[in-house]
Wavefront OBJ file of the C-alpha trace (Angstrom):
o trace
v -21.131 -32.414 -14.995
v -19.518 -30.195 -17.657
v -17.459 -33.147 -18.839
v -20.596 -35.260 -19.224
v -22.390 -32.531 -21.155
v -19.384 -32.122 -23.419
v -19.246 -35.864 -24.102
v -22.985 -35.959 -24.762
v -22.888 -32.998 -27.133
v -19.837 -34.419 -28.891
v -21.578 -37.775 -29.326
v -24.675 -36.045 -30.720
v -22.580 -34.028 -33.163
v -20.756 -37.172 -34.221
v -24.057 -38.941 -34.792
v -25.371 -36.010 -36.823
v -22.290 -35.981 -39.047
v -22.519 -39.721 -39.577
v -26.218 -39.451 -40.411
v -25.468 -36.796 -43.022
v -23.032 -39.231 -44.577
v -25.957 -41.601 -45.238
v -24.807 -44.109 -42.663
v -27.782 -43.836 -40.365
v -27.636 -47.401 -39.080
v -24.009 -46.966 -37.996
v -24.942 -43.701 -36.274
v -27.754 -45.392 -34.364
v -25.481 -48.268 -33.348
v -22.856 -45.791 -32.131
v -25.517 -43.876 -30.218
v -26.643 -47.070 -28.530
v -23.039 -47.820 -27.559
v -22.879 -44.322 -26.051
v -26.073 -45.003 -24.122
v -24.675 -48.276 -22.798
v -21.533 -46.492 -21.601
v -23.637 -43.822 -19.950
v -25.709 -46.370 -18.029
v -22.550 -48.173 -16.949
v -21.432 -44.840 -15.493
v -24.873 -44.368 -13.907
v -25.621 -41.398 -16.158
v -29.256 -42.345 -16.646
v -30.565 -38.922 -17.699
v -27.880 -38.659 -20.346
v -28.607 -42.182 -21.613
v -32.306 -41.429 -22.024
v -31.401 -38.109 -23.679
v -29.215 -40.033 -26.119
v -32.176 -42.262 -27.003
v -34.379 -39.210 -27.561
v -31.692 -37.727 -29.807
v -31.521 -40.985 -31.766
v -35.304 -41.003 -32.220
v -35.181 -37.421 -33.487
v -32.311 -38.201 -35.837
v -34.163 -41.201 -37.293
v -37.378 -39.216 -37.710
v -35.521 -36.391 -39.446
v -33.846 -38.796 -41.843
v -37.181 -40.494 -42.528
v -38.684 -37.137 -43.440
v -35.783 -36.293 -45.723
v -35.653 -39.639 -47.495
v -39.399 -40.384 -47.359
v -38.343 -43.910 -46.382
v -39.405 -45.479 -43.059
v -36.767 -47.043 -40.819
v -38.653 -49.331 -38.409
v -35.557 -51.471 -37.757
v -33.728 -48.458 -36.361
v -36.659 -47.422 -34.182
v -36.729 -51.019 -32.958
v -33.070 -50.806 -31.910
v -33.675 -47.628 -29.905
v -36.723 -49.163 -28.193
v -34.641 -52.241 -27.403
v -32.029 -50.027 -25.755
v -34.719 -48.332 -23.667
v -36.000 -51.767 -22.627
v -32.474 -52.715 -21.560
v -32.220 -49.574 -19.451
v -35.629 -50.041 -17.821
v -34.801 -53.668 -17.032
v -31.674 -52.488 -15.189
v -33.715 -50.040 -13.137
v -35.759 -51.459 -10.275
v -39.588 -51.446 -10.267
v -39.950 -50.449 -13.933
v -42.106 -53.337 -15.142
v -44.765 -51.026 -16.621
v -42.156 -49.148 -18.647
v -40.695 -52.460 -19.813
v -44.116 -53.586 -21.025
v -44.533 -50.295 -22.863
v -41.188 -50.714 -24.622
v -42.027 -54.311 -25.554
v -45.248 -53.040 -27.110
v -43.311 -50.489 -29.125
v -40.793 -53.122 -30.152
v -43.617 -55.386 -31.346
v -45.078 -52.568 -33.439
v -41.704 -51.755 -35.012
v -40.971 -55.459 -35.616
v -44.303 -55.835 -37.393
v -43.474 -52.902 -39.655
v -39.930 -54.131 -40.272
v -41.093 -57.543 -41.536
v -37.719 -59.115 -40.818
v -37.018 -62.594 -39.468
v -33.940 -61.281 -37.675
v -35.965 -58.612 -35.869
v -38.713 -61.137 -35.035
v -36.174 -63.511 -33.495
v -34.567 -60.680 -31.540
v -38.001 -59.674 -30.246
v -38.631 -63.210 -28.994
v -35.300 -63.129 -27.150
v -36.164 -59.758 -25.608
v -39.583 -61.035 -24.501
v -38.040 -64.165 -23.019
v -35.574 -62.047 -21.047
v -38.352 -59.757 -19.838
v -40.539 -62.659 -18.704
v -37.599 -64.327 -16.994
v -36.589 -61.137 -15.175
v -40.080 -60.631 -13.765
v -40.611 -64.263 -12.730
v -42.883 -65.407 -15.571
v -40.820 -68.463 -16.411
v -43.591 -70.331 -18.241
v -44.030 -67.419 -20.680
v -40.279 -67.166 -21.066
v -40.130 -70.848 -21.956
v -42.859 -70.329 -24.571
v -40.770 -67.621 -26.217
v -37.726 -69.880 -26.295
v -39.814 -72.681 -27.840
v -41.084 -70.327 -30.550
v -37.536 -69.240 -31.197
v -36.364 -72.821 -31.617
v -39.269 -73.523 -33.993
v -38.163 -70.661 -36.219
l 1 2 3 4 5 6 7 8 9 10 11 12 13 14 15 16 17 18 19 20 21 22 23 24 25 26 27 28 29 30 31 32 33 34 35 36 37 38 39 40 41 42 43 44 45 46 47 48 49 50 51 52 53 54 55 56 57 58 59 60 61 62 63 64 65 66 67 68 69 70 71 72 73 74 75 76 77 78 79 80 81 82 83 84 85 86 87 88 89 90 91 92 93 94 95 96 97 98 99 100 101 102 103 104 105 106 107 108 109 110 111 112 113 114 115 116 117 118 119 120 121 122 123 124 125 126 127 128 129 130 131 132 133 134 135 136 137 138 139 140 141 142 143 144
């Protein structure tokens, strides 16, 4: 447990240093990699704590720079969706994260984010047995 807390605190410190160096996107990507490693090790509480830390870091940087970062919020929500999809019986939480992802994608106004959102929706629908909706997402993706 002490080892896990040390790794988590080290990762948070590393992310904070990277954020201060104006490389916020890289920090968020590294934080997401940390979260993925934590879930692979079944350290779910730590992975969700990492996502909360990333959200706080993004919000702090947004306040400092007075510049919104919806793409980064989108990435953190996408990571949460990934985690909830790995956990059993978390369909409601998945829907909530998809809603957040849609809101961030709308604010980001990016074709890349829109396409990624369609892929995430298709995966969600497929996982929960809504194959016709999944197919619709794939068709929209091909049309883009």
